[in-house]
BABAZA-287828 format. One line per 4 residues: number of its first residue (from 0); their letters; for each residue y, x, z of N, C-alpha, C, O. Coordinates in Angstrom, 1 decimal. Each point is the difference from the previous one (the first is absolute). Layout:
# BABAZA-287828
NUM> A> Y/X/Z/Y/X/Z/Y/X/Z/Y/X/Z  ...
This chain:
# BABAZA-287828
0> XXXX> 5.9/0.5/-28.9/-0.7/-1.1/0.6/1.1/-1.1/0.2/1.1/0.2/0.6  -1.4/-1.4/-1.0/1.0/-1.1/0.2/0.0/-0.5/1.4/-1.0/0.3/0.8  2.0/-1.0/-0.4/0.1/-0.6/1.4/-1.1/-0.9/0.3/-0.5/-0.1/1.1  0.0/-0.7/-2.1/-1.1/-0.9/0.2/-1.3/0.8/0.2/-0.9/-0.4/0.8
4> XXXX> 0.7/1.5/-1.5/-1.2/0.9/0.2/0.1/0.6/1.5/-1.1/0.1/0.6  2.2/0.3/-0.2/0.2/0.5/1.3/-0.4/-1.0/1.1/-0.7/0.3/1.0  1.2/-1.5/-1.3/-0.3/-1.1/0.9/-1.4/-0.3/0.1/-0.6/-0.1/1.1  -0.1/0.0/-2.2/-1.4/-0.3/0.0/-0.8/1.2/0.7/-1.0/-0.3/0.7
8> XXXX> 1.3/1.4/-1.0/-0.6/1.2/0.6/0.2/0.0/1.6/-1.0/0.2/0.7  2.2/-0.6/-0.3/0.2/-0.1/1.5/-0.7/-1.1/0.6/-0.6/0.1/1.1  0.5/-1.3/-1.8/-0.8/-1.1/0.5/-1.5/0.4/0.1/-0.6/-0.4/1.0  0.1/1.0/-1.9/-1.4/0.5/0.0/-0.3/0.9/1.2/-1.0/-0.1/0.6
12> XXXX> 2.0/1.0/-0.3/-0.3/0.9/1.1/0.4/-0.6/1.4/-0.6/0.5/1.0  1.4/-1.5/-0.9/0.5/-0.5/1.3/-0.5/-1.4/0.3/0.2/-0.4/1.1  -0.9/-0.2/-2.0/-0.5/-1.3/0.3/-1.5/-0.1/-0.4/-0.5/0.9/-0.6  -0.1/-2.1/1.0/-1.4/-0.2/-0.4/0.0/-1.1/-1.2/-1.0/-0.7/-0.1
16> XXXX> 2.1/0.6/-0.6/0.0/-1.0/-1.1/-0.8/0.4/-1.2/-0.1/1.2/-0.3  -0.5/-2.2/-0.3/-0.7/0.3/-1.3/0.9/0.3/-1.1/1.2/-0.2/0.1  -1.8/0.6/-1.2/0.8/0.4/-1.2/0.7/-1.3/-0.5/1.1/0.1/-0.5  -1.8/-1.2/0.5/0.5/-1.3/-0.5/1.2/-0.4/0.9/1.0/-0.5/-0.5
20> XXXX> -1.2/0.6/1.8/1.1/-0.3/0.9/1.3/0.8/-0.2/1.1/-0.4/0.0  -1.4/1.7/-0.2/1.1/0.9/-0.2/0.7/-0.3/-1.3/1.3/0.0/-0.1  -2.0/-0.3/-0.9/0.6/-0.3/-1.3/0.9/-1.3/0.0/0.9/-0.1/-0.8  -1.3/-0.8/1.7/0.7/-1.3/0.1/1.2/0.0/0.9/0.8/-1.0/0.1
24> XXXX> -0.6/2.1/0.7/1.1/0.0/1.0/1.3/0.4/-0.7/0.1/0.9/-0.8  1.0/-1.7/1.1/1.3/0.3/-0.4/0.4/1.4/0.6/-0.4/0.3/1.0  1.3/0.4/-1.7/0.4/1.3/0.4/0.6/0.0/1.3/-0.3/0.9/0.9  1.3/-1.8/-0.6/0.6/-0.1/1.3/-1.0/-0.2/1.1/0.1/0.6/1.1
28> XXXX> -1.0/-1.6/-1.3/-1.0/-0.3/1.0/-1.0/1.2/0.2/-0.4/0.3/1.2  0.1/0.4/-2.2/-0.8/1.2/0.1/0.6/1.1/0.9/-0.7/0.6/0.9  2.0/-0.3/-1.1/0.7/0.9/0.8/0.1/-0.4/1.5/-0.1/0.8/0.9  0.3/-2.2/-0.7/0.0/-0.5/1.4/-1.3/0.3/0.7/-0.1/0.3/1.1
32> XXXX> -1.0/-0.5/-1.9/-1.4/0.3/0.6/-0.1/1.4/0.4/-0.5/0.3/1.0  0.9/0.6/-1.9/-0.1/1.4/0.2/0.7/0.4/1.3/-0.5/0.7/0.8  1.8/-1.1/-0.7/0.8/0.4/1.2/-0.6/-0.6/1.2/0.0/0.6/1.1  -0.5/-1.9/-1.1/-0.7/-0.5/1.1/-1.2/0.8/0.4/-0.2/0.2/1.2
36> XXXX> -0.6/0.2/-2.1/-1.2/0.8/0.3/0.4/1.3/0.6/-0.7/0.5/0.9  1.7/0.1/-1.5/0.5/1.3/0.6/0.5/-0.1/1.4/-0.3/0.9/0.8  1.0/-1.9/-0.5/0.6/-0.2/1.3/-1.1/-0.3/1.0/0.1/0.3/1.2  -1.2/-1.0/-1.6/-1.1/-0.4/0.9/-0.8/1.3/0.4/-0.5/0.0/1.1
40> XXXX> 0.5/1.0/-1.9/-0.7/1.2/0.3/0.7/0.9/0.9/-0.6/0.9/0.6  1.9/-1.1/-0.5/0.8/0.8/1.0/-0.1/-0.5/1.4/1.0/-0.4/0.6  -2.1/0.4/-0.1/-0.3/-0.5/1.4/0.4/1.2/0.9/-0.4/1.1/-0.2  1.2/-1.4/1.2/0.4/1.0/1.0/-1.3/0.3/0.8/-0.5/-0.9/0.7
44> XXXX> 0.1/2.1/-0.8/-1.1/0.5/0.8/0.5/0.5/1.4/1.0/0.7/0.1  -1.8/-0.9/0.9/0.3/0.4/1.3/-0.2/1.6/0.1/-1.0/0.5/-0.4  2.0/0.2/0.9/-0.1/1.4/0.2/-0.4/0.4/1.3/0.4/-0.5/1.0  -1.3/1.5/-0.9/-0.5/0.5/1.3/-0.1/1.5/-0.1/-0.2/0.6/-1.0
48> XXXX> 0.5/0.0/2.2/-0.1/1.5/0.1/-0.9/0.2/1.2/0.1/-0.6/1.0  -0.9/1.7/-1.2/-0.9/0.4/1.1/0.4/1.4/0.5/0.3/0.9/-0.8  -0.3/-0.8/2.1/0.3/1.3/0.6/-0.9/0.2/1.3/-0.3/-0.9/0.7  0.0/2.2/-0.5/-0.7/0.3/1.2/-1.5/-0.1/-0.1/-0.7/0.0/1.0
52> XXXX> 0.2/0.0/-2.2/-1.5/-0.1/-0.2/-0.5/1.3/-0.6/0.8/0.8/-0.6  -2.1/-0.6/0.7/-0.6/1.1/-0.7/0.0/-0.3/-1.4/0.1/-1.2/-0.4  -0.3/2.1/-0.5/0.0/-0.2/-1.4/-1.1/-1.0/-0.4/0.3/-0.9/-0.9  -1.5/1.0/1.5/-1.0/-1.0/-0.4/0.3/-1.4/0.5/-0.2/-1.0/-0.7
56> XXXX> 0.7/0.9/1.9/0.5/-1.3/0.5/1.1/-0.6/-0.9/-0.1/-1.2/-0.3  1.1/2.0/0.0/1.1/-0.5/-0.8/-0.5/-0.4/-1.4/0.4/-1.1/-0.5  -1.3/1.9/-0.1/-0.6/-0.4/-1.3/-0.7/-1.4/0.1/0.1/-0.8/-0.9  -0.9/0.6/1.9/-0.7/-1.2/0.2/1.0/-1.2/0.1/-0.2/-1.1/-0.6
60> XXXX> 1.2/1.3/1.5/1.0/-1.1/0.2/0.8/-0.3/-1.3/0.3/-1.1/-0.2  0.0/2.1/-0.5/0.8/-0.1/-1.2/-0.8/-0.8/-1.1/0.5/-0.8/-0.7  -1.8/1.1/0.7/-0.9/-0.7/-1.0/-0.1/-1.5/0.5/0.1/-0.9/-0.9  -0.1/0.6/2.1/-0.1/-1.4/0.5/1.4/-0.7/-0.4/0.0/-1.1/-0.4
64> XXXX> 1.1/1.8/0.7/1.3/-0.6/-0.3/0.1/-0.3/-1.5/0.5/-1.0/-0.4  -0.9/2.0/-0.4/0.1/-0.2/-1.5/-0.9/-1.2/-0.4/0.4/-0.8/-0.9  -1.6/0.7/1.5/-0.9/-1.1/-0.3/0.6/-1.3/0.4/-0.4/-1.0/-0.6  1.2/1.0/1.6/0.7/-1.3/0.4/1.2/-0.3/-0.7/0.7/-0.9/0.3
68> XXXX> -0.4/1.8/-1.3/1.2/-0.3/-0.9/1.3/0.6/0.5/1.1/-0.4/-0.4  -1.2/1.3/1.4/1.2/0.6/0.5/0.4/1.3/-0.7/-0.9/0.6/-0.7  2.1/-0.2/0.8/0.4/1.2/-0.6/0.1/1.0/1.2/0.7/-0.2/1.0  -1.4/1.3/-1.2/0.1/1.1/1.0/1.1/1.0/-0.3/0.1/0.4/-1.2
72> XXXX> 0.8/-0.2/2.1/1.0/1.0/-0.2/-0.1/1.1/1.1/-0.6/-0.2/1.0  1.3/1.3/-1.3/-0.1/1.2/0.9/1.2/0.1/0.9/0.0/0.7/1.0  1.1/-1.4/-1.2/1.2/0.1/0.8/0.4/-1.4/0.4/-0.3/-1.0/-0.6  0.9/0.9/1.8/0.6/-1.2/0.5/1.3/-0.3/-0.7/0.9/0.8/-0.1
76> XXXX> -0.9/-2.0/-0.5/1.3/-0.3/-0.8/0.3/-1.5/0.3/-0.7/-0.7/0.8  1.8/0.2/-1.4/0.5/-1.3/0.3/-0.9/-1.1/-0.5/0.0/-1.1/0.5  -0.9/1.4/-1.4/-1.0/-1.0/-0.6/-1.3/0.0/0.8/-0.8/-0.9/-0.3  0.6/1.8/1.2/-1.2/0.1/0.8/-0.2/-1.3/0.8/0.9/-0.4/0.6
80> XXXX> -2.1/-0.1/-0.6/-0.4/-1.1/0.9/-0.6/0.4/1.3/0.3/-0.5/1.1  -1.2/1.6/-1.2/-0.8/0.4/1.1/-0.1/1.6/0.1/-0.2/0.6/-1.0  0.4/-0.1/2.2/-0.4/1.4/0.2/-1.2/-0.1/0.9/0.1/-0.5/1.1  -1.2/1.0/-1.6/-1.3/0.0/0.7/-0.2/1.4/0.6/0.0/1.0/-0.7
84> XXXX> -0.1/-1.0/2.1/0.0/1.3/0.7/-1.4/0.3/0.6/-0.6/-0.9/0.6  0.2/2.1/-0.7/-1.2/0.5/0.7/0.3/0.7/1.2/1.1/-0.2/0.6  -2.0/1.1/-0.1/0.1/0.7/1.3/1.2/1.0/0.0/0.6/0.2/1.0  -0.3/0.4/-2.1/1.1/1.0/0.0/1.0/-0.3/-1.1/0.1/0.7/-1.0
88> XXXX> 0.7/-1.8/1.2/0.9/-0.4/-1.1/1.2/0.9/-0.1/0.3/0.7/1.0  0.2/-0.6/-2.1/1.2/0.9/-0.3/1.2/-0.7/0.7/0.4/-1.1/-0.3  0.2/1.8/1.3/1.2/-0.5/0.7/1.1/-0.5/-0.9/0.7/-1.0/0.3  -0.4/1.7/-1.3/1.1/-0.3/-0.9/-0.3/-1.3/-0.7/0.9/-0.9/-0.2
92> XXXX> -2.2/0.6/-0.3/-0.3/-1.2/-0.6/0.1/-1.2/1.0/0.5/-1.1/-0.3  -0.9/1.3/1.5/0.0/-1.0/1.0/1.5/-0.4/0.3/0.4/-1.2/0.0  0.4/2.3/0.2/1.4/-0.3/0.3/0.7/-0.7/-1.2/0.7/-0.9/0.3  -0.9/1.3/-1.5/0.6/-0.6/-1.2/-0.5/-1.5/-0.1/0.9/-0.8/-0.3
96> XXXX> -2.2/0.5/0.6/-0.5/-1.3/-0.1/0.8/-0.9/1.1/0.3/-1.1/-0.3  -0.1/1.7/1.5/0.7/-0.8/1.0/1.5/-0.2/-0.4/0.5/-1.1/0.2  0.1/2.1/-0.8/1.4/-0.1/-0.4/0.1/-1.2/-1.1/1.0/-0.8/0.0  -2.0/0.8/-0.9/0.0/-1.1/-1.0/-0.6/-1.3/0.4/-0.1/-0.9/-0.8
100> XXXX> -0.3/0.9/2.1/-0.7/-1.3/0.5/-1.2/-0.4/-0.7/-0.2/-1.2/-0.3  -0.6/2.2/0.0/-1.3/-0.3/-0.8/-1.1/-0.1/1.1/0.0/0.6/1.1  -1.0/-1.4/-1.4/-1.2/-0.2/0.8/-0.8/1.3/0.1/-0.5/0.5/-1.0  0.3/-0.1/2.3/-0.9/1.1/0.2/-1.3/-0.5/0.6/0.0/-0.7/1.1
104> XXXX> -1.1/0.9/-1.8/-1.3/-0.5/0.4/-1.1/1.1/0.1/0.1/1.1/-0.6  -1.1/-1.4/1.4/-1.2/0.9/0.1/-0.9/-0.3/-1.1/0.1/-1.0/-0.8  -1.1/1.9/0.6/-1.0/-0.2/-1.0/-0.8/-1.2/0.2/-0.4/-0.7/-1.0  0.1/0.5/2.3/-0.8/-1.2/0.3/0.7/-1.3/-0.4/-0.6/-0.9/-0.5
108> XXXX> 1.9/0.8/0.8/0.8/-1.1/-0.3/0.1/-0.2/-1.6/-0.1/-1.1/-0.5  0.2/2.2/-0.2/0.0/0.0/-1.4/-1.3/-0.6/-0.6/0.1/-0.9/-0.8  -1.2/1.4/1.3/-1.3/-0.5/-0.4/-0.2/-1.5/0.2/-0.5/-0.7/-0.8  1.0/0.2/2.0/-0.1/-1.4/0.4/0.9/-0.8/-1.0/-0.5/-1.0/-0.6
112> XXXX> 1.7/1.5/0.3/0.8/-0.8/-0.9/-0.5/0.0/-1.4/0.0/-1.1/-0.6  -0.6/2.1/0.1/-0.7/0.0/-1.3/-1.2/-1.0/0.1/-0.2/-0.8/-1.0  -0.6/1.0/2.0/-1.2/-0.9/0.1/0.4/-1.5/0.0/-0.8/-0.8/-0.5  1.9/0.5/1.2/0.4/-1.4/0.1/0.8/-0.5/-1.3/0.3/-1.2/-0.2
116> XXX> 0.0/2.2/-0.7/0.6/-0.4/-1.2/1.5/-0.1/0.2/0.7/-0.6/-0.9  -0.2/1.1/1.9/1.5/-0.1/0.3/0.8/1.2/-0.7/1.2/0.0/0.0  -2.0/0.9/-0.6/0.7/1.1/-0.8/-0.6/0.0/-1.4/0.4/0.8/-0.8
């Protein structure tokens, strides 16, 4: 496959350009468009971890978080934005979140933030 064929294939998959538009694009401009499209898709998603909930509560909250475009993680880490705590939170997760200075919120606060579009 030639480099031009690779370019056209990438443009078809990463842009909404028509076949005529793709055919008329210079090679350098085409690659610029592809790299721009790729970097635009790398949106940093907010990470959230849930602890202290029953399995059904956690599943429901995780579904809401995913629907809001958040990434649900199982461990507290440096990329975490929120630790959402229920009635019986894991003490190690709460301690780690405090060490890393991460926001610790209740389920009610989480739901309000999602409803207001702040997450």
